[in-house]
C-alpha positions as CSV (number, residue, x, y, z in Angstrom):
1,M,111.0,88.3,93.5
2,K,109.8,85.9,96.2
3,K,107.4,88.7,97.7
4,F,105.5,88.5,94.4
5,L,105.1,84.6,94.2
6,P,101.8,84.3,96.2
7,Y,100.1,86.9,93.7
8,Y,101.1,85.0,90.7
9,R,98.1,82.6,91.4
10,H,95.8,85.4,89.9
11,L,97.5,84.9,86.6
12,W,96.2,81.3,86.6
13,E,92.8,82.7,86.6
14,V,93.6,84.3,83.2
15,K,96.1,81.6,82.0
16,G,94.4,81.5,78.5
17,S,94.7,85.4,77.7
18,F,98.2,85.5,79.4
19,S,99.5,82.6,77.4
20,I,98.2,84.1,74.2
21,G,100.0,87.5,75.2
22,V,103.3,85.7,76.2
23,I,103.2,83.6,72.9
24,A,102.8,86.8,70.9
25,G,105.4,88.3,72.8
26,L,107.9,85.6,71.9
27,L,106.9,86.2,68.1
28,Y,107.6,89.9,68.6
29,A,111.0,89.1,70.2
30,A,111.9,86.9,67.3
31,A,110.9,89.6,64.7
32,S,112.9,92.1,66.8
33,G,115.9,90.2,67.8
34,A,116.4,88.2,64.8
35,G,114.1,89.5,62.1
36,L,115.3,93.0,61.7
37,P,119.0,92.3,61.6
38,L,118.7,89.3,59.1
39,M,116.3,91.5,57.0
40,T,119.1,94.1,57.1
41,K,121.6,91.6,56.1
42,V,119.7,90.4,53.1
43,V,118.0,93.6,52.0
44,F,120.7,95.9,51.9
45,P,123.3,94.1,49.6
46,I,120.5,93.7,47.0
47,L,119.3,97.1,47.2
48,F,122.7,99.0,47.0
49,D,124.9,96.6,45.1
50,S,124.7,97.2,41.1
51,K,125.3,93.5,40.8
52,T,123.0,90.8,42.1
53,P,124.7,88.9,45.0
54,E,124.6,85.3,43.5
55,D,125.6,83.8,47.0
56,S,122.6,85.2,48.8
57,W,120.3,82.4,50.1
58,Y,117.3,84.6,49.4
59,V,118.3,85.1,45.7
60,S,118.9,81.3,45.5
61,W,115.3,80.9,47.0
62,L,113.6,83.2,44.5
63,K,115.4,81.7,41.7
64,A,114.3,78.2,42.8
65,H,110.6,79.1,43.1
66,L,110.1,81.8,40.5
67,G,113.0,81.1,37.9
68,D,115.1,83.8,36.6
69,V,113.9,87.3,37.7
70,S,114.9,90.7,36.5
71,R,116.7,93.3,38.4
72,D,113.6,95.3,38.9
73,E,111.5,92.3,40.1
74,L,114.3,91.3,42.6
75,L,114.0,94.8,44.0
76,M,110.3,94.7,44.3
77,Y,110.3,91.4,45.9
78,T,113.1,92.5,48.2
79,C,111.4,95.6,49.3
80,I,108.4,93.6,50.2
81,W,110.4,92.3,52.9
82,I,110.5,95.6,54.8
83,P,106.9,96.1,55.6
84,A,106.3,92.3,56.0
85,V,108.6,92.2,58.8
86,F,107.3,95.3,60.3
87,L,103.8,94.1,60.1
88,F,104.5,90.8,61.6
89,R,106.2,92.6,64.4
90,A,103.4,95.2,64.9
91,V,100.6,92.5,64.8
92,S,102.5,90.4,67.4
93,G,103.3,93.4,69.5
94,F,99.6,94.6,69.5
95,V,98.2,90.9,70.5
96,N,101.0,90.9,73.2
97,A,100.0,94.2,74.7
98,Y,96.2,93.7,74.3
99,F,96.2,90.3,76.1
100,I,98.7,91.3,78.7
101,Q,96.9,94.5,79.7
102,Y,93.6,92.5,79.9
103,S,95.4,89.9,82.2
104,G,96.7,92.9,84.3
105,I,93.3,94.4,84.7
106,R,91.8,91.1,85.7
107,V,94.6,90.6,88.3
108,V,94.0,93.8,89.8
109,E,90.5,93.1,90.0
110,S,91.1,89.9,91.6
111,I,93.5,91.3,94.2
112,R,91.1,94.1,95.1
113,I,88.3,91.7,95.7
114,D,90.7,89.8,98.0
115,L,91.6,93.0,99.9
116,F,88.1,94.1,100.0
117,T,86.9,90.7,101.2
118,K,89.7,90.8,104.0
119,L,88.7,94.2,105.1
120,Q,85.0,92.9,105.5
121,S,86.2,90.2,107.8
122,L,88.5,92.5,110.2
123,P,87.1,93.7,113.5
124,L,86.2,97.4,114.4
125,A,89.6,97.8,116.2
126,F,91.5,97.6,113.1
127,F,89.5,100.4,111.4
128,K,90.2,102.4,114.6
129,R,93.7,102.0,114.3
130,N,94.0,102.9,110.6
131,Q,93.0,105.8,108.6
132,S,90.4,105.2,106.1
133,G,92.2,107.4,103.3
134,D,95.5,105.0,103.8
135,L,93.3,102.0,103.5
136,L,91.7,103.4,100.3
137,A,95.1,104.2,98.9
138,R,96.4,100.5,99.6
139,L,93.2,99.0,97.9
140,M,93.6,101.3,94.8
141,N,97.1,102.8,94.2
142,D,99.1,99.8,95.6
143,T,97.3,97.1,93.7
144,Q,97.8,99.2,90.6
145,M,101.4,99.2,90.9
146,L,101.3,95.5,91.6
147,R,99.5,95.1,88.5
148,Q,102.5,96.5,86.5
149,V,104.8,94.0,88.2
150,I,102.5,90.8,88.0
151,A,101.2,91.3,84.4
152,Q,103.4,93.7,82.4
153,A,106.8,93.2,84.0
154,S,106.2,89.3,84.2
155,N,105.5,89.3,80.5
156,D,108.5,91.6,79.7
157,L,110.7,89.1,81.8
158,I,109.8,86.6,79.2
159,K,109.6,88.8,76.0
160,Q,112.6,90.9,76.5
161,P,115.1,88.1,77.6
162,A,113.8,86.4,74.5
163,T,114.5,89.4,72.3
164,L,117.8,89.5,73.8
165,L,118.7,85.9,73.2
166,F,117.5,86.1,69.7
167,A,119.6,89.3,69.1
168,L,122.6,87.5,70.7
169,A,122.3,84.5,68.7
170,T,122.0,86.7,65.6
171,V,125.3,88.4,66.5
172,G,127.0,84.9,67.1
173,Y,125.7,83.7,63.8
174,M,127.0,86.8,61.9
175,A,130.2,86.7,63.9
176,F,130.7,83.2,62.8
177,R,129.7,83.7,59.3
178,D,132.0,86.8,58.7
179,K,134.7,85.7,61.1
180,S,134.4,88.7,63.2
181,F,134.3,87.1,66.6
182,F,136.6,89.6,68.4
183,I,134.4,92.4,67.0
184,A,131.3,90.9,68.5
185,L,132.9,90.1,71.7
186,I,133.9,93.8,72.3
187,A,130.4,94.9,71.8
188,L,128.8,92.3,74.1
189,L,131.4,93.0,76.8
190,T,129.1,96.0,77.6
191,V,126.3,93.8,78.5
192,P,127.5,92.9,82.0
193,L,128.3,96.5,82.6
194,C,124.6,97.4,82.0
195,V,123.3,94.7,84.4
196,I,125.7,95.8,87.1
197,F,124.3,99.5,86.8
198,I,120.5,98.2,86.9
199,R,121.2,96.5,90.1
200,L,123.0,99.4,91.8
201,A,120.0,101.8,90.7
202,G,117.5,99.3,91.8
203,K,118.8,99.3,95.5
204,K,118.7,102.9,95.7
205,L,115.2,102.9,94.0
206,T,113.8,100.5,96.7
207,A,113.8,102.7,99.8
208,R,112.5,105.8,97.9
209,A,109.7,103.8,96.5
210,R,108.7,102.7,99.8
211,A,108.6,106.0,101.5
212,L,106.6,107.4,98.4
213,Q,104.0,104.7,98.9
214,R,103.7,105.6,102.6
215,R,103.4,109.3,101.7
216,G,100.6,108.5,99.1
217,G,98.7,106.6,101.8
218,D,99.1,109.8,104.2
219,L,97.8,112.0,101.5
220,S,95.0,109.9,100.7
221,A,94.0,109.9,104.4
222,S,94.3,113.7,104.7
223,L,92.1,114.4,101.5
224,S,89.5,111.9,102.8
225,E,89.4,113.5,106.2
226,S,89.2,117.0,104.6
227,L,86.2,116.0,102.4
228,Q,84.4,114.3,105.3
229,S,85.0,117.5,107.4
230,A,83.5,120.1,105.1
231,L,81.1,121.5,107.6
232,E,83.7,121.9,110.4
233,I,86.3,123.3,108.1
234,R,83.9,126.1,107.0
235,A,82.6,126.6,110.5
236,Y,86.0,127.2,112.1
237,N,87.5,128.9,108.9
238,L,90.1,126.0,108.5
239,Q,90.4,126.3,104.7
240,Q,93.7,128.0,104.7
241,P,95.4,125.8,107.4
242,Q,93.9,122.7,105.5
243,I,95.4,124.0,102.2
244,E,98.6,124.6,103.7
245,R,98.7,121.1,105.2
246,F,97.7,119.6,101.8
247,R,100.3,121.7,100.1
248,K,103.1,120.4,102.3
249,R,102.1,116.7,101.8
250,I,102.1,117.2,97.9
251,G,105.6,118.9,98.4
252,E,106.8,115.7,100.2
253,I,105.4,113.6,97.7
254,L,106.9,115.7,94.9
255,R,110.5,115.6,96.6
256,L,110.2,111.7,96.8
257,T,108.7,111.2,93.2
258,M,111.6,113.0,91.7
259,K,114.1,110.8,93.9
260,V,112.3,107.8,92.2
261,V,112.2,109.4,88.9
262,K,115.9,110.1,89.2
263,Y,117.0,106.7,89.6
264,R,114.3,105.2,87.4
265,Q,115.3,107.6,84.5
266,S,118.9,107.2,84.9
267,I,118.9,103.6,83.8
268,S,118.1,103.8,80.2
269,P,120.4,106.8,79.3
270,S,123.3,105.2,81.2
271,I,122.7,101.9,79.2
272,E,122.6,104.0,76.0
273,V,125.9,105.5,76.8
274,V,127.5,102.1,77.6
275,A,126.0,100.6,74.5
276,A,127.2,103.5,72.3
277,S,130.6,102.9,73.7
278,G,130.6,99.3,72.7
279,F,129.1,100.0,69.3
280,A,132.0,102.6,68.7
281,A,134.5,100.3,69.7
282,A,133.1,97.6,67.5
283,L,133.0,100.2,64.5
284,Y,136.7,101.1,65.0
285,F,138.0,97.4,65.1
286,G,135.4,96.5,62.3
287,V,136.7,99.2,60.0
288,R,140.3,98.3,60.6
289,A,139.4,94.6,60.0
290,G,137.9,95.3,56.6
291,M,134.2,94.6,57.5
292,T,131.6,95.4,54.8
293,L,129.0,98.1,55.1
294,D,126.1,95.7,54.8
295,G,127.9,93.3,57.3
296,F,128.5,95.8,59.9
297,L,124.8,97.4,59.4
298,A,123.4,93.8,60.1
299,L,125.5,93.5,63.0
300,G,124.8,96.9,64.4
301,M,121.1,96.3,64.0
302,A,121.5,92.9,66.0
303,L,123.5,95.0,68.7
304,F,121.0,97.7,69.0
305,M,118.1,95.0,69.3
306,S,120.3,93.5,72.2
307,Y,120.6,96.8,73.9
308,E,116.8,97.6,73.7
309,P,115.8,94.7,76.1
310,L,118.4,95.7,78.5
311,K,117.0,99.1,78.9
312,K,113.6,97.5,79.2
313,L,114.9,95.1,81.7
314,G,116.2,98.0,83.6
315,A,112.7,99.5,83.8
316,I,111.4,96.3,84.9
317,H,113.8,96.1,87.7
318,S,112.6,99.5,88.8
319,H,109.1,98.4,88.8
320,F,109.8,95.4,90.8
321,Q,111.5,97.7,93.4
322,Q,108.4,99.8,93.5
323,G,106.2,97.1,93.5
324,A,107.9,95.3,96.7
325,A,106.9,98.5,98.3
326,S,103.4,98.1,97.5
327,V,103.4,94.3,98.3
328,E,104.3,95.5,102.1
329,R,101.4,97.9,102.2
330,I,98.8,95.1,100.6
331,E,100.2,92.3,102.8
332,Y,99.5,94.6,106.0
333,I,95.9,94.0,105.2
334,L,96.0,90.6,103.9
335,H,98.0,89.4,106.9
336,A,96.0,91.4,109.5
337,E,94.9,89.3,112.2
338,D,91.1,88.8,112.8
339,T,91.3,89.3,116.5
340,I,87.5,87.9,116.7
341,P,87.8,84.7,115.0
342,N,84.8,82.3,114.4
343,T,84.8,79.2,116.6
344,E,85.7,75.8,114.8
345,N,82.5,74.2,116.5
346,P,79.8,76.6,116.5
347,K,76.7,76.2,118.3
348,P,73.0,77.4,117.3
349,C,72.0,80.8,118.5
350,P,69.1,80.8,120.8
351,N,65.9,82.1,119.4
352,P,63.4,83.8,119.6
353,T,64.2,85.7,122.8
354,V,67.4,85.5,124.9
355,G,68.9,86.5,128.2
356,I,72.4,88.3,128.4
357,S,75.0,87.7,131.1
358,F,78.3,89.4,131.7
359,D,80.5,87.2,133.8
360,H,83.6,89.1,135.3
361,V,84.1,91.0,131.9
362,T,87.2,93.5,131.6
363,F,88.0,95.2,128.4
364,A,90.7,97.7,127.3
365,Y,91.2,99.6,124.1
366,D,95.0,99.4,123.2
367,E,95.8,98.7,127.1
368,I,93.5,101.6,128.1
369,P,90.8,100.1,130.5
370,V,87.2,100.8,129.7
371,L,85.3,98.2,131.6
372,H,86.5,96.6,134.9
373,D,85.1,93.3,136.2
374,V,81.6,93.8,135.1
375,T,79.1,90.9,136.2
376,L,75.4,91.2,135.3
377,D,72.5,89.3,134.2
378,I,69.8,90.6,131.9
379,P,66.6,88.4,131.6
380,A,65.2,87.6,128.3
381,G,62.8,90.5,127.1
382,Q,64.0,93.1,129.7
383,V,64.6,96.8,128.5
384,V,67.9,98.1,130.0
385,A,68.8,101.6,129.7
386,L,72.7,102.5,130.0
387,V,73.4,105.9,131.4
388,G,76.5,107.7,132.4
389,P,79.1,110.4,131.5
390,S,80.8,110.1,128.1
391,G,83.7,107.7,128.4
392,A,82.1,105.6,131.1
393,G,82.0,102.4,129.0
394,K,78.3,102.3,127.9
395,S,78.8,101.9,124.3
396,T,81.7,99.4,124.8
397,F,79.3,97.2,127.1
398,A,76.8,97.1,124.4
399,Q,79.3,96.3,121.6
400,L,80.6,93.3,123.4
401,V,77.1,91.5,122.8
402,P,77.6,91.3,119.0
403,R,81.2,90.7,119.2
404,F,82.2,94.0,117.7
405,Y,85.0,93.4,120.4
406,D,85.8,90.5,122.6
407,P,86.9,91.1,126.4
408,Q,90.2,90.6,127.5
409,Q,88.9,88.7,130.7
410,G,85.5,87.1,131.3
411,E,82.7,86.0,129.1
412,V,79.4,87.5,127.6
413,R,76.8,84.9,127.2
414,L,73.4,84.4,125.6
415,D,71.1,81.9,127.5
416,G,74.3,80.7,129.3
417,V,76.3,80.1,126.0
418,S,79.4,82.2,125.3
419,V,79.0,84.6,122.4
420,R,82.4,83.1,121.2
421,D,80.7,79.9,120.5
422,F,78.4,81.3,117.8
423,L,79.3,82.1,114.3
424,K,79.7,85.9,114.2
425,N,77.2,86.1,111.2
426,D,74.5,84.0,113.3
427,L,75.0,86.0,116.3
428,R,74.5,89.4,114.6
429,A,71.5,87.9,112.7
430,H,69.8,88.0,116.0
431,I,70.8,91.5,117.0
432,A,69.5,94.9,115.5
433,V,71.6,98.0,116.0
434,V,70.6,101.5,115.7
435,P,73.6,104.0,116.1
436,Q,73.5,107.3,117.1
437,T,74.9,108.4,113.7
438,P,73.6,106.0,111.1
439,S,75.4,105.3,108.0
440,L,73.5,105.2,104.7
441,F,74.6,103.7,101.7
442,I,74.7,105.2,98.1
443,G,71.2,104.0,96.7
444,T,67.6,104.4,97.2
445,L,65.5,104.9,100.4
446,A,64.1,101.5,99.9
447,E,67.5,100.1,99.5
448,N,68.8,101.4,102.7
449,I,65.8,100.2,104.7
450,K,66.3,96.7,103.1
451,V,69.6,96.7,105.0
452,G,67.6,95.2,107.6
453,R,66.6,92.5,105.5
454,L,67.7,92.1,102.0
455,D,64.9,89.9,100.8
456,A,62.0,92.0,102.2
457,T,59.2,92.8,99.9
458,Q,58.1,96.4,99.2
459,K,55.2,96.0,101.2
460,E,57.3,94.9,104.3
461,V,59.6,97.9,103.8
462,E,56.7,100.3,103.7
463,A,55.3,98.8,106.9
464,A,58.7,99.1,108.5
465,A,58.7,102.7,107.4
466,K,55.4,103.6,108.9
467,K,56.4,102.2,112.2
468,A,59.4,104.4,112.3
469,F,57.4,107.3,111.2
470,A,59.3,107.8,108.0
471,H,56.7,106.8,105.5
472,D,55.1,110.4,105.3
473,F,58.4,112.0,104.6
474,I,59.3,109.3,102.1
475,R,56.0,109.6,100.2
476,N,56.7,113.2,99.8
477,M,60.2,112.6,98.1
478,P,60.3,113.2,94.4
479,A,60.4,109.6,93.6
480,G,59.0,108.1,96.9
481,Y,61.0,104.9,98.0
482,D,63.0,105.0,94.9
483,T,64.6,108.5,96.0
484,P,68.5,108.4,96.1
485,V,69.9,109.3,99.4
486,G,73.4,110.7,98.2
487,E,76.8,109.8,99.6
488,R,76.3,108.8,103.2
489,G,72.7,110.0,103.0
490,E,73.8,113.7,102.7
491,L,70.5,114.6,100.7
492,L,68.4,113.6,104.0
493,S,68.2,115.6,107.2
494,G,69.8,114.1,110.4
495,G,66.2,113.2,111.7
496,Q,65.3,111.3,108.4
497,R,68.5,109.5,108.4
498,Q,67.8,108.4,112.0
499,R,64.2,107.2,111.2
500,I,65.6,105.2,108.1
501,A,67.9,103.7,110.6
502,I,65.1,102.8,113.0
503,A,63.0,101.3,110.0
504,R,65.8,98.9,109.3
505,A,65.6,97.6,113.0
506,F,61.8,97.3,112.6
507,L,62.3,95.3,109.5
508,K,65.0,93.1,110.8
509,D,62.8,92.0,113.7
510,A,65.8,90.8,115.8
511,P,65.3,89.2,119.3
512,I,68.0,91.6,120.7
513,L,68.0,95.4,120.0
514,I,70.9,98.0,120.7
515,L,69.8,101.4,120.5
516,D,72.3,104.0,120.8
517,E,70.3,107.1,121.5
518,A,68.2,106.2,118.7
519,T,65.9,109.4,119.0
520,S,68.8,112.0,119.6
521,A,68.3,113.7,116.0
522,L,64.5,113.8,116.0
523,D,62.5,116.9,116.5
524,T,59.9,116.9,119.4
525,E,57.0,115.9,117.5
526,S,58.8,113.1,115.6
527,E,60.4,111.9,118.8
528,A,57.2,111.4,120.6
529,M,55.9,109.3,117.8
530,V,59.1,107.2,117.6
531,Q,59.1,106.7,121.2
532,Q,55.6,105.0,121.0
533,A,57.0,103.0,118.1
534,L,59.9,102.0,120.2
535,A,58.0,101.2,123.3
536,E,56.1,98.6,120.9
537,L,59.2,97.5,119.4
538,V,61.0,96.6,122.6
539,K,58.2,94.3,123.9
540,G,59.3,90.9,124.1
541,R,63.0,91.8,123.1
542,T,66.1,92.1,125.1
543,T,66.9,95.6,124.6
544,L,70.0,97.8,125.6
545,I,69.5,101.5,125.2
546,I,72.5,103.8,125.5
547,A,70.7,106.9,126.8
548,H,71.4,110.4,127.2
549,R,67.8,111.8,127.4
550,F,65.2,111.1,130.1
551,S,62.5,110.7,127.4
552,T,64.5,107.5,126.3
553,I,65.0,106.1,129.8
554,K,61.2,106.0,130.4
555,I,60.6,103.0,128.3
556,A,63.3,101.1,130.2
557,D,62.5,98.4,132.8
558,R,65.8,98.8,134.4
559,I,68.8,101.3,134.3
560,L,72.4,100.7,134.7
561,V,74.5,103.7,135.8
562,F,78.2,103.6,134.5
563,K,81.1,105.5,135.8
564,N,84.9,105.0,135.0
565,G,84.2,101.5,133.4
566,R,82.1,100.1,136.4
567,I,78.3,99.8,137.0
568,V,77.9,101.9,140.0
569,S,74.1,101.6,140.3
570,D,71.4,99.3,139.1
571,G,67.6,99.7,139.4
572,S,64.5,101.5,138.3
573,H,64.1,105.2,137.6
574,E,62.1,105.6,140.9
575,D,64.9,103.6,142.8
576,L,67.8,105.8,141.3
577,R,66.3,109.1,141.5
578,N,66.3,108.9,145.3
579,L,69.6,107.0,145.8
580,D,72.1,107.8,143.3
581,P,73.8,111.2,143.0
582,T,75.5,110.4,139.6
583,Y,72.0,109.6,138.2
584,Q,70.3,112.5,139.8
585,A,72.8,115.0,138.2
586,M,72.0,113.5,134.9
587,V,68.3,113.7,134.8
588,G,67.5,116.2,137.7
589,G,66.9,119.0,135.1
590,E,64.1,116.8,133.5
591,L,62.5,115.5,136.7
592,R,59.6,117.9,137.2
């Protein structure tokens, strides 16, 4: 139970609705635990005895308010009791269910917002270590399970014990009235037996539920991976292996689900068997003691209403066990460490242009070395191309500037100030990034360009698109700038997506640019035009270009050659073409 306490603060946000639901639940409990048994006690003697029971408080009340009533009138007034009690029970049950469901939905909404907010604050390294499908399962499936615990189960933790107490109080009242203490005691001895069984089944359920939640996350990750790799799956005829893999995971989930179902569903029938045994014992001793039919029916109804809450409390216990597994998976995200925290005493970012320096920087991914003791100064406004084989450390070098990662040793500085001393949002507001494979968001072309600056006007959006040579193809789209791009921009070609990303950089107009082979997806004609645009864009801006093609390197003032995490050469194109074998091997085919 302690695991769930931090999440109950979300109920405070809907305290009004939850309180209405709980009050209605208590009224439902009173109608179920006391109303139905007492109705049975009052109604049956009047309906089935040929003589009017003069000692009935109900008959006395009718005579006091209505005077003498005939037998037919008494039957009519008595029969009204039945729908009246059930109507009261139904209305209170509906109000309880409605407001508790509403509260639960709001709680899930609040927890999901907390999770999503936390995910937005976590560094890139977190997403490299975790599968997106599994994170999605934690955000959607596990929060849904938590909803059942926090709202529905918490409501039942109030309503069902209240029903049980009302029922037990009614049993005690009838036992006292009819002098049948021994019979009531025999029946109620079954209650602790039910509680013991609930706890035993709950322990078995916890481990199975935890394993089931993990497998559910694996399945979501597998499905997400398959959907995102549709082209590769078809190109390499991987449909059948993918189907078999999916079938295997589904089979594992089925096996674990049935184990959870076995323990959860065993609780209710086991309680019924124990309750029936207690009821049979009460019936045996009641008949021997000369208990009347109406007395026994009322006592039986009260006992039945006491066993029903026990069954539901058993179900609640199983929900708590499954919910505990979900809490662990949710807390994995909520308690994840932000390894790139903001400083408590931030400094203002330099503007408009900045110099970048690396001071003995060493960096490793999960203890795998990527950069080794890199020291370098890049003057403000200089355009620097980063070249070298894949895995040499070029992208990591560039990603340390906006603090996508922090080095384990050394410092990265802007105008002599460590990037750790700036707020991350302020730092990144001064940097425009054009990745090799840009991500487009669901929305229109204009909305995707505005990612560069959300408050940009339509005129500014179009100006940026023209500079990126995207305006012409956008204008030819069915709805122009209002044309939807589809999921991840799938309705656009690779070159079109790249030009939208370049337009974002133009619109952001940041003093630092990071271009990760920004022209790699363009055709020859578009590349030539964009190269001209980039040559204009980089003027007066400190620029890092992760380059794989000589056409991109040409606009650089300086070239850094990376190899095995070190800068092995530093100079201009003319210097390196004659002195550096690695550089010669890379661009030799284009130097004609």
